[in-house]
N, C-alpha and C positions, 0 to 999 in steps of 0.2 A: 436458494436461488441468488445468483450474483446480482448486485445492484450497482449501476453506474450513474454518475452525475456528469452529464455531458459538458456543462459549462466549466466544471473543474478539470475535466480531462483536457479541454482545449487550452487551459491556462497552465497545464502541468509543465514543470521544469525539473529535470533530474538533477539532484544535488547529492554528491557522494561525500560522506563525513566518516573519517576513520575506517575507510574501506567498505562502507555499507551505504546503500541508498537511504536518504533521510526522509522520514514520513511524519509530517505534522499531525498531532492528535487534537481532536476537538471534543468538548463535552456537549452532549445533546441529550436532554431528558434524563440527566443523571448518569449517563453512560458514555464511556470514552469510545471514539470512533477515529479510524483513518478514513477520510472521505474520498481520497484518490490514492490508492495503493500504487507505489512506484513500480511494483512487479507485475500488476495485472490491470490497473486502471479502475478497479472496483472499490466499493466501500466495504470496510470490515469493522465489525463491533469488537472491541477489545475487552478482555476479562482477565483480571489479575495479572497485569503486566507491570514490569519495572522499566521505567524510562532509561535506566542506566545499562540495561542488558539488551543484546540483540533479540529481535522478535521475529518469529517465523509465522507469517500469516496463513490463513486457511487456504488461500490460492496455491500455496506451496506444499501444504500437508495433504490437501485433497484436490490435486490438479484436474482430475476428471470432471469435477463440478464446475470448473472454470475454463474448460477446454476452448470454447468459442471465444471468450473474452481474452484469454491468454494469447491465442493465435493472432487476434486483431491487434492487441497491444504490442506484441513482440514485432509485428511488422513496422509499427511506428517507432518503437524504441528497442531495437535489437540488442543494444548494449546492456540491458537489464537481465538478459537471459542467463548470465553467469552468476547472478545473485539468488539466494534463497531466504535471506533474512533482511530485516530492516533495522535502522536506528530510529527509534521513536523520540520525537521532540515535542515539547509544548508549543502549540501554535501561537505565533506572535499576534498580539491584539491589534 
């Protein structure tokens, strides 16, 4: 089930780095997370990812699970529709 954090969505600013949307990752409970995905606005748990490589989140590999969230997000940020991967970065402290 997709999870959204509304106060993070309200503060979202799209940043493109090396041709991909930038997604800060956070450590929470020993697990890495993207708390507001630039492609759908949802939170994603990350497993076995390399910050140096483009990452394709679940919202892009299983779009039917995120159908409602994707539709609402793309109304606000239509420019992200052309992307399917993210550039993961360590969140600034």
